[in-house]
C-alpha positions as CSV (number, residue, x, y, z in Angstrom):
1,X,68.4,-3.2,31.6
2,X,67.7,-5.0,34.8
3,X,70.8,-6.1,36.8
4,X,71.4,-9.7,35.9
5,X,73.7,-10.2,38.9
6,X,70.9,-9.1,41.2
7,X,68.4,-11.4,39.5
8,X,70.8,-14.3,39.8
9,X,71.5,-13.5,43.5
10,X,67.9,-13.2,44.3
11,X,67.1,-16.5,42.4
12,X,69.8,-18.3,44.4
13,X,68.5,-17.0,47.7
14,X,64.9,-17.9,46.8
15,X,66.0,-21.4,45.7
16,X,67.8,-22.0,49.0
17,X,64.8,-20.7,50.9
18,X,62.5,-23.1,48.9
19,X,64.9,-26.0,49.5
20,X,65.0,-25.3,53.3
21,X,61.2,-25.1,53.5
22,X,60.8,-28.4,51.7
23,X,63.4,-30.0,54.0
24,X,61.6,-28.6,57.0
25,X,58.4,-30.2,55.8
26,X,60.1,-33.5,55.4
27,X,61.9,-33.4,58.8
28,X,59.2,-31.8,61.0
29,X,59.2,-33.4,64.5
30,X,56.7,-36.0,65.5
31,X,55.7,-36.8,69.0
32,X,55.1,-40.3,70.4
33,X,53.7,-41.1,73.9
34,X,56.0,-43.3,76.0
35,X,55.4,-45.1,79.3
36,X,57.7,-44.5,82.3
37,X,58.1,-48.0,83.8
38,X,58.9,-46.9,87.3
39,X,56.0,-44.5,88.1
40,X,53.4,-45.5,85.5
41,X,53.4,-42.1,83.8
42,X,53.1,-41.4,80.1
43,X,55.1,-38.6,78.5
44,X,55.9,-37.4,75.0
45,X,59.1,-38.2,73.2
46,X,59.9,-36.1,70.1
47,X,62.0,-36.7,67.1
48,X,64.8,-34.4,66.0
49,X,64.1,-30.6,66.1
50,X,66.0,-29.9,62.9
51,X,62.9,-28.7,61.1
52,X,62.8,-25.6,63.2
53,X,66.3,-24.6,62.0
54,X,65.3,-25.3,58.4
55,X,62.2,-23.2,58.8
56,X,64.1,-20.3,60.3
57,X,66.7,-20.5,57.6
58,X,64.1,-20.4,54.9
59,X,62.5,-17.4,56.6
60,X,65.8,-15.5,56.7
61,X,66.8,-16.4,53.1
62,X,63.4,-15.3,51.8
63,X,63.6,-12.1,53.7
64,X,67.1,-11.4,52.4
65,X,65.9,-11.9,48.8
66,X,62.9,-9.6,49.4
67,X,65.1,-6.9,50.9
68,X,67.5,-7.0,47.9
69,X,64.7,-6.6,45.4
70,X,63.1,-3.8,47.4
71,X,66.3,-1.9,47.9
72,X,67.2,-2.3,44.2
73,X,63.8,-1.0,43.1
74,X,63.7,1.6,45.9
75,X,60.6,-0.1,47.2
76,X,58.7,1.2,44.2
77,X,57.7,4.4,46.0
78,X,61.0,6.3,46.2
79,X,63.1,7.6,43.4
80,X,62.2,9.0,40.0
81,X,58.7,8.4,38.7
82,X,58.1,5.5,36.3
83,X,57.0,6.0,32.6
84,X,53.3,5.7,32.2
85,X,52.1,2.6,30.4
86,X,51.6,-1.1,30.6
87,X,54.9,-1.8,32.3
88,X,54.1,0.6,35.1
89,X,50.7,-0.9,35.7
90,X,52.2,-4.4,35.6
91,X,54.9,-3.5,38.0
92,X,52.3,-2.0,40.5
93,X,50.2,-5.1,40.3
94,X,53.3,-7.4,40.7
95,X,54.6,-5.3,43.6
96,X,51.3,-5.9,45.5
97,X,51.2,-9.6,44.7
98,X,54.8,-10.0,45.6
99,X,54.3,-8.5,49.0
100,X,51.2,-10.6,49.6
101,X,52.9,-13.9,48.7
102,X,55.9,-12.9,50.7
103,X,53.9,-12.2,53.8
104,X,52.0,-15.4,53.5
105,X,55.2,-17.4,53.0
106,X,56.9,-15.7,56.0
107,X,53.9,-16.3,58.2
108,X,53.8,-20.0,57.3
109,X,57.5,-20.5,57.8
110,X,57.5,-18.6,61.1
111,X,54.4,-20.3,62.5
112,X,55.7,-23.7,61.5
113,X,59.1,-23.0,63.1
114,X,57.6,-21.8,66.3
115,X,55.1,-24.6,66.5
116,X,57.8,-27.2,65.7
117,X,60.0,-25.9,68.5
118,X,57.2,-26.1,71.0
119,X,57.0,-29.5,72.8
120,X,54.5,-30.5,75.4
121,X,56.2,-31.3,78.7
122,X,53.4,-32.6,80.9
123,X,52.8,-36.2,82.0
124,X,49.6,-38.2,82.8
125,X,49.0,-41.2,85.0
126,X,49.0,-44.6,83.3
127,X,45.2,-45.0,83.5
128,X,44.5,-41.6,82.1
129,X,44.3,-40.8,78.4
130,X,47.7,-40.6,76.7
131,X,49.2,-37.1,76.6
132,X,48.6,-35.0,73.5
133,X,51.9,-34.9,71.6
134,X,50.9,-32.1,69.3
135,X,53.2,-31.2,66.5
136,X,53.2,-29.0,63.4
137,X,50.4,-30.0,61.0
138,X,51.4,-31.6,57.9
139,X,51.6,-29.0,55.1
140,X,52.5,-25.8,57.0
141,X,56.1,-25.8,55.8
142,X,54.8,-27.0,52.4
143,X,52.5,-24.0,52.2
144,X,55.5,-21.9,53.1
145,X,57.6,-23.5,50.4
146,X,54.8,-23.0,47.8
147,X,54.4,-19.3,48.6
148,X,58.2,-19.0,48.6
149,X,58.2,-20.3,45.1
150,X,55.4,-17.9,44.1
151,X,57.3,-15.0,45.7
152,X,60.5,-16.0,43.8
153,X,58.8,-16.0,40.4
154,X,56.7,-12.8,41.1
155,X,59.6,-10.8,42.5
156,X,61.7,-11.6,39.4
157,X,58.9,-10.5,37.1
158,X,58.3,-7.4,39.3
159,X,61.9,-6.4,39.1
160,X,62.1,-6.8,35.3
161,X,58.8,-5.0,34.9
162,X,60.0,-2.2,37.1
163,X,63.1,-1.7,35.0
164,X,61.1,-1.7,31.8
165,X,58.8,1.0,33.3
166,X,61.7,3.0,34.5
167,X,63.2,3.0,31.0
168,X,66.0,5.3,29.8
169,X,65.2,8.6,31.4
170,X,68.1,10.4,29.9
171,X,70.6,12.6,31.8
172,X,67.9,15.1,33.0
173,X,65.2,12.7,34.0
174,X,62.0,11.8,32.3
175,X,60.1,14.6,30.6
176,X,56.3,14.6,30.8
177,X,55.7,16.8,27.8
178,X,56.4,16.4,24.1
179,X,59.9,17.2,23.2
180,X,60.2,19.6,20.2
181,X,64.0,19.9,20.0
182,X,64.2,17.6,16.9
183,X,61.9,19.9,14.8
184,X,63.9,23.0,13.7
């Protein structure tokens, strides 16, 4: 039976990561050009930088949940072999999809956090075009939140499928042949 404590812990970590990613999307910084009254220069003024912290927090919580799942399942490649069958095939497929969604979520969260932390510092003369106050595109953190959600669901199914495929191997490990001890 899969560890319920581990599943609950991973679910809570994924839920926190999802919440932080949604909060980062809501609070991403926005830049507005301002005019300096003394020297006729325009410069960018940015809102709060809290979204960077939310994005990094989501990144770390998602990574912690993925590490817990992979350590508990021995990253699928270490340990005793799994029983052949549908559960093993399902766990292989879910393992691959889990890593794919995890990497996409982490890339979105990291890229959004880095871009949100970057602020343009240059100024322009009053008669020039206003400075470009580039910020994170709308939806980068939302994409990270969506893939965090997918990773959370798929990692839970992966872990349960892994434990089904692992099965009760008995005290001496799984046997590949047909046991004849019951027929005397």
